VOZADO-638620 format. One record per residue (C-alpha): z, x, y; residue number from 0; residue in one letter. Coordinates in steps of 0.1 Angstrom, whole numbers, plus 5000, padded with zeros to 4 digits. Layout:
BEGIN
Z_X_Y_NUM_A
...
This chain:
BEGIN
0521_6396_0511_0_M
0530_6361_0497_1_S
0547_6354_0464_2_D
0539_6322_0463_3_D
0505_6301_0464_4_G
0482_6303_0482_5_P
0484_6340_0484_6_Q
0486_6348_0520_7_R
0490_6378_0545_8_Q
0522_6378_0560_9_L
0521_6408_0582_10_T
0495_6431_0602_11_D
0472_6400_0611_12_R
0444_6399_0630_13_A
0449_6387_0667_14_T
0433_6348_0672_15_P
0407_6367_0694_16_E
0397_6394_0667_17_R
0397_6369_0640_18_W
0377_6342_0657_19_G
0350_6374_0660_20_R
0349_6383_0624_21_L
0345_6341_0614_22_V
0317_6338_0641_23_A
0299_6370_0627_24_D
0305_6359_0591_25_A
0288_6326_0596_26_L
0259_6347_0614_27_A
0253_6363_0582_28_L
0217_6354_0567_29_P
0215_6321_0549_30_D
0256_6313_0557_31_V
0265_6279_0556_32_V
0303_6271_0567_33_E
0320_6245_0543_34_G
0354_6233_0533_35_H
0370_6256_0504_36_S
0373_6243_0472_37_Q
0402_6259_0463_38_V
0424_6270_0496_39_S
0441_6252_0523_40_P
0423_6230_0551_41_A
0425_6257_0578_42_S
0403_6282_0554_43_S
0364_6280_0558_44_R
0341_6286_0527_45_A
0308_6307_0533_46_L
0286_6292_0511_47_F
0247_6302_0508_48_L
0223_6282_0522_49_R
0195_6292_0492_50_D
0222_6287_0463_51_R
0247_6261_0454_52_A
0251_6273_0420_53_D
0265_6306_0407_54_H
0244_6329_0384_55_V
0276_6337_0363_56_V
0313_6327_0372_57_P
0327_6357_0383_58_W
0310_6355_0415_59_T
0327_6322_0431_60_S
0363_6317_0439_61_L
0356_6276_0426_62_A
0338_6288_0392_63_P
0338_6252_0381_64_D
0323_6242_0415_65_G
0298_6250_0442_66_R
0290_6288_0444_67_L
0319_6302_0467_68_E
0319_6337_0472_69_P
0338_6340_0500_70_V
0366_6320_0523_71_H
0381_6330_0555_72_L
0421_6320_0555_73_H
0432_6305_0591_74_G
0445_6324_0620_75_V
0479_6322_0608_76_D
0471_6344_0575_77_D
0438_6360_0588_78_T
0430_6376_0552_79_S
0395_6369_0532_80_V
0393_6362_0499_81_H
0361_6371_0480_82_L
0343_6381_0448_83_C
0331_6414_0442_84_L
0321_6437_0412_85_P
0355_6446_0395_86_A
0349_6482_0401_87_A
0343_6481_0440_88_R
0372_6460_0442_89_G
0393_6485_0427_90_V
0381_6510_0449_91_E
0387_6490_0476_92_L
0421_6484_0463_93_T
0427_6522_0461_94_A
0412_6525_0496_95_L
0437_6503_0512_96_G
0413_6473_0523_97_W
0422_6448_0493_98_A
0443_6437_0467_99_T
0437_6416_0433_100_P
0441_6381_0436_101_H
0473_6367_0425_102_Q
0453_6339_0409_103_Y
0422_6359_0395_104_E
0406_6346_0363_105_D
0378_6374_0360_106_H
0393_6405_0377_107_G
0365_6400_0403_108_T
0384_6385_0429_109_E
0402_6400_0458_110_F
0419_6395_0490_111_L
0409_6418_0519_112_V
0434_6419_0548_113_Y
0424_6408_0582_114_G
0413_6432_0602_115_P
0435_6448_0633_116_R
0410_6461_0654_117_D
0372_6459_0662_118_D
0363_6489_0636_119_H
0379_6471_0608_120_E
0361_6438_0616_121_V
0328_6454_0610_122_D
0343_6469_0579_123_I
0357_6437_0565_124_V
0322_6418_0581_125_L
0304_6442_0555_126_S
0329_6438_0527_127_I
0319_6398_0533_128_I
0281_6408_0531_129_A
0287_6428_0497_130_E
0303_6395_0482_131_S
0273_6373_0492_132_L
0249_6398_0478_133_A
0270_6400_0445_134_F
0268_6362_0446_135_A
0229_6361_0449_136_R
0227_6389_0425_137_D
0252_6402_0403_138_P
0226_6420_0385_139_G
0242_6436_0351_140_D
0278_6437_0366_141_E
0306_6420_0340_142_Q
0339_6404_0346_143_P
0371_6429_0342_144_G
0381_6404_0319_145_H
0380_6365_0311_146_G
0400_6340_0322_147_P
0439_6342_0308_148_A
């Protein structure tokens, strides 16, 4: 993991082929639109929602002052996925070794999910991306882990 920004995965990255599969599968999720991330390097791909441009609450977006950006996938030289999840779910995924809190988090809902190393992990990471998109659409009663510093 990098110590400086942007936060990125330095080892155990996905192969280009596996990364390509994850990106293609993520873009095929219902009502997902690909775009340029508002907060990460140009090689990253943002996943926007076709049916929602504005966030319901700021802790569901990596760009809380811009268009709703619940997920972005860093490029093939990194392969990590940055996304927003309910704080408790992110803590659970961190304990399981799938994620780590994002170094630039504002709300305790921003996490880095590690790039998949095998085909089974592609499916798991894709399911985590789907969780993030669902959270962005309907955060329910979920509250942020904390407020911005």
